[in-house]
C-alpha positions in Angstrom: 39.9 -54.5 -129.7 42.6 -52.9 -127.5 45.1 -54.6 -125.1 43.5 -53.3 -121.7 40.2 -54.6 -122.3 41.5 -57.7 -123.9 43.1 -58.1 -120.3 40.1 -57.3 -118.7 38.0 -60.2 -120.3 40.8 -62.3 -120.2 40.6 -62.0 -115.8 37.3 -62.3 -115.5 37.3 -65.6 -117.4 39.9 -66.7 -115.1 39.0 -65.5 -111.8 36.9 -68.5 -110.7 39.8 -70.6 -111.8 42.1 -68.7 -110.1 39.7 -68.2 -106.6 40.6 -70.3 -103.7 39.1 -70.7 -99.9 42.7 -70.0 -98.8 43.8 -66.4 -98.0 47.4 -65.3 -96.6 45.6 -63.7 -93.4 42.7 -64.2 -91.7 41.5 -60.9 -89.4 38.5 -60.4 -87.6 36.8 -61.5 -84.4 36.7 -64.8 -82.7 33.8 -66.7 -81.8 32.8 -65.9 -77.8 31.6 -69.8 -77.7 35.9 -71.0 -78.6 36.8 -73.0 -75.5 40.3 -73.9 -74.1 40.6 -77.4 -73.0 43.7 -78.5 -70.8 45.3 -81.9 -71.3 44.1 -84.6 -68.9 45.8 -86.8 -65.8 49.6 -85.3 -65.4 50.4 -83.7 -68.6 48.3 -81.4 -66.8 51.2 -80.1 -64.7 53.6 -80.9 -67.0 52.5 -78.8 -69.6 51.2 -79.6 -73.2 53.2 -81.9 -75.6 51.5 -80.2 -78.4 48.4 -77.4 -79.7 45.0 -79.2 -81.4 42.5 -77.1 -82.9 38.9 -79.2 -82.8 36.2 -78.4 -85.2 32.6 -79.6 -84.5 30.5 -81.0 -87.3 27.0 -80.0 -88.3 27.3 -79.7 -92.3 28.7 -76.3 -92.1 25.2 -74.5 -90.9 24.6 -76.1 -87.6 26.4 -73.9 -85.2 26.7 -72.6 -81.7 27.3 -73.1 -78.2 25.8 -76.9 -78.2 27.6 -77.7 -81.4 30.8 -76.9 -79.5 29.7 -78.8 -76.3 28.7 -81.7 -78.0 32.1 -81.7 -79.9 33.8 -81.3 -76.4 33.7 -85.3 -75.8 35.6 -86.1 -79.1 38.9 -84.0 -77.5 39.4 -86.5 -74.6 41.7 -88.9 -77.0 44.3 -85.7 -77.9 43.3 -84.2 -74.0 45.2 -87.6 -73.1 47.4 -87.6 -74.6 49.1 -84.5 -73.3 47.6 -82.0 -76.1 46.0 -79.0 -75.5 43.0 -78.2 -77.6 41.1 -75.4 -78.9 37.4 -76.3 -79.3 35.9 -74.2 -81.8 32.9 -72.3 -83.0 32.1 -70.5 -86.4 29.9 -68.4 -88.5 27.1 -70.8 -90.9 27.8 -71.4 -94.2 31.1 -70.5 -96.0 32.1 -68.2 -93.1 32.8 -71.5 -91.4 36.4 -71.5 -93.1 37.1 -68.1 -92.7 36.3 -68.0 -88.9 38.4 -71.9 -88.8 41.2 -70.0 -90.7 41.3 -67.0 -87.6 41.3 -69.2 -84.8 43.9 -71.5 -86.4 46.3 -68.2 -86.7 45.2 -67.2 -83.0 46.2 -70.8 -82.1 49.6 -70.2 -83.1 50.3 -67.2 -82.3 49.7 -69.3 -78.2 51.1 -72.3 -79.2 54.8 -71.3 -78.2 56.4 -73.2 -80.6 55.2 -76.2 -80.2 53.7 -78.3 -82.8 49.9 -77.7 -83.9 47.2 -80.4 -85.8 43.7 -79.7 -86.6 41.0 -82.6 -85.9 37.2 -82.0 -87.0 34.4 -84.8 -87.5 32.4 -84.7 -90.7 32.2 -80.6 -92.2 34.3 -80.1 -89.3 37.3 -82.5 -90.9 36.1 -81.1 -94.5 37.2 -77.4 -93.4 40.3 -79.2 -91.1 41.7 -80.3 -94.7 41.1 -77.1 -96.5 42.9 -75.2 -93.5 46.1 -77.6 -93.8 46.4 -76.8 -97.5 46.0 -73.0 -96.2 48.8 -73.0 -93.6 51.2 -76.1 -94.4 52.5 -75.7 -91.0 49.9 -77.2 -89.6 51.6 -81.1 -88.7 48.7 -83.6 -88.4 44.7 -83.8 -89.7 42.6 -86.1 -87.9 38.8 -86.7 -89.5 35.9 -88.6 -88.9 33.4 -88.8 -91.6 34.6 -85.8 -94.1 33.5 -85.0 -96.9 36.7 -84.6 -99.7 35.1 -83.9 -102.7 31.9 -81.7 -102.9 31.2 -82.7 -107.0 31.4 -86.4 -106.5 29.7 -87.0 -103.4 26.3 -86.7 -104.1 26.4 -89.5 -106.4 28.1 -92.1 -104.2 26.4 -94.4 -102.4 26.4 -94.7 -98.4 25.5 -97.4 -95.7 21.6 -97.6 -95.8 20.3 -98.8 -92.3 17.2 -101.0 -94.8 20.5 -103.2 -96.3 22.5 -102.4 -99.1 23.7 -99.4 -100.4 21.4 -95.4 -101.2 22.1 -92.3 -102.2 19.7 -90.2 -100.2 21.9 -89.7 -97.6 24.7 -88.1 -99.5 22.4 -86.3 -101.7 20.6 -85.1 -98.7 23.7 -83.8 -97.3 24.9 -81.8 -100.7 21.5 -80.5 -101.2 20.6 -78.9 -97.9 23.5 -78.3 -96.5 26.8 -78.1 -99.0 24.9 -76.3 -101.5 23.2 -74.0 -99.1 26.9 -73.2 -97.6 29.2 -72.6 -100.7 26.7 -72.3 -103.4 26.2 -75.2 -106.6 28.9 -73.5 -108.6 31.1 -73.1 -105.8 31.1 -77.1 -104.7 34.3 -78.0 -106.6 36.3 -74.8 -105.3 35.3 -75.7 -101.7 36.4 -79.8 -102.3 39.4 -80.2 -99.9 40.8 -83.0 -102.8 41.1 -79.8 -105.3 43.8 -78.0 -103.0 45.5 -82.0 -101.8 48.5 -81.4 -103.1 49.2 -77.8 -100.9 49.0 -80.3 -97.8 52.0 -80.9 -95.9 50.3 -82.8 -93.0 50.6 -86.1 -92.3 46.8 -87.4 -92.3 44.6 -89.5 -90.6 41.3 -90.3 -92.2 38.2 -92.5 -90.5 34.6 -94.1 -90.4 32.5 -95.9 -90.2 31.4 -98.6 -92.6 27.5 -97.6 -91.8 28.2 -93.6 -92.3 24.7 -93.0 -94.2 26.0 -89.6 -95.2 29.2 -90.0 -96.4 30.7 -92.6 -98.9 33.9 -94.5 -97.9 34.7 -93.3 -101.4 35.3 -89.5 -99.8 38.4 -90.9 -97.7 40.0 -93.2 -100.7 39.4 -90.2 -103.0 42.3 -87.9 -100.6 43.9 -91.0 -99.8 45.0 -91.4 -103.9 45.1 -88.0 -103.9 47.6 -87.4 -101.5 49.4 -91.1 -101.3 50.3 -93.3 -98.9 52.9 -91.9 -97.4 50.9 -88.2 -95.9 47.7 -90.4 -95.5 46.1 -93.6 -92.9 42.5 -94.3 -93.8 40.3 -96.5 -91.6 37.2 -98.1 -91.9 35.7 -98.9 -88.7 33.3 -101.7 -88.5 29.7 -100.5 -87.1 27.5 -101.5 -84.6 24.1 -100.5 -83.4 25.2 -100.2 -79.4 25.9 -96.7 -78.6 26.9 -93.7 -80.2 30.4 -93.3 -80.5 31.2 -92.1 -83.3 30.4 -89.2 -86.3 27.6 -90.4 -88.0 27.3 -93.7 -87.1 29.2 -96.0 -84.0 31.4 -98.2 -84.5 32.6 -101.4 -82.8 34.8 -100.8 -79.2 37.6 -102.7 -80.6 37.7 -100.9 -83.5 37.1 -97.8 -82.1 40.3 -98.9 -79.7 42.1 -99.1 -82.7 41.2 -95.6 -84.2 42.2 -94.4 -81.0 45.8 -96.2 -80.8 46.4 -95.2 -84.1 46.1 -91.1 -83.1 47.6 -91.8 -80.2 51.0 -93.1 -82.5 50.6 -89.9 -85.0 50.3 -87.7 -81.9 53.4 -89.2 -80.6 55.4 -89.1 -84.0 54.4 -85.4 -84.5 55.5 -84.2 -81.0 58.8 -86.2 -80.8 
């Protein structure tokens, strides 16, 4: 066997291992549903302290203007802290990553040297972590109920409203959303934990202890991989009173503690 065919065969074998979601450039059109949201209060006159990319959830498949409208409510803590928010939409499936990356690069061109952070809920948090691995100039990431390891997720029990823990919710997300989005044979490739070593941003991850879809173990896996100096995780006590958090409501007291942690992180980043 000559050298050239042997090299081609070797490259074919290595291709799945070398492939990665991140690319050096993202080009194309931005979603028409994207919107800029200005800081709230007096900061609106003083100018933004930083810029934040908001990525909505929806299992990578539920997209559109309504998803952007729903995500708008989650941006208030960032806007109240004086940050300008780019609330974005994306095409379904794996294109969600490329569209989000394109939007992040667009935001950077508008940021004029100000610090840049990313926030995302559920699938949006998953994308936020991937983007931080691809763009090391991202200063911080905030996630709520984010999947981090699409391979282990289906075997991890989440909260059951009937009591105890259950596998149905996580398995449903993987089977009905992750696999159609990325492919059954590419779940590891699209898992943020695989590229955690590339993340330089400070990370705040939060989840409700009543999350029926994503196990608390997902953010704990990411915490161990990132190390305590770069990540803080919060498990917020759940409640039945109101829909105020991703996947499951949390107690007002724990929500205030979470928002206080967000303000501290943004304050540290903005200096």
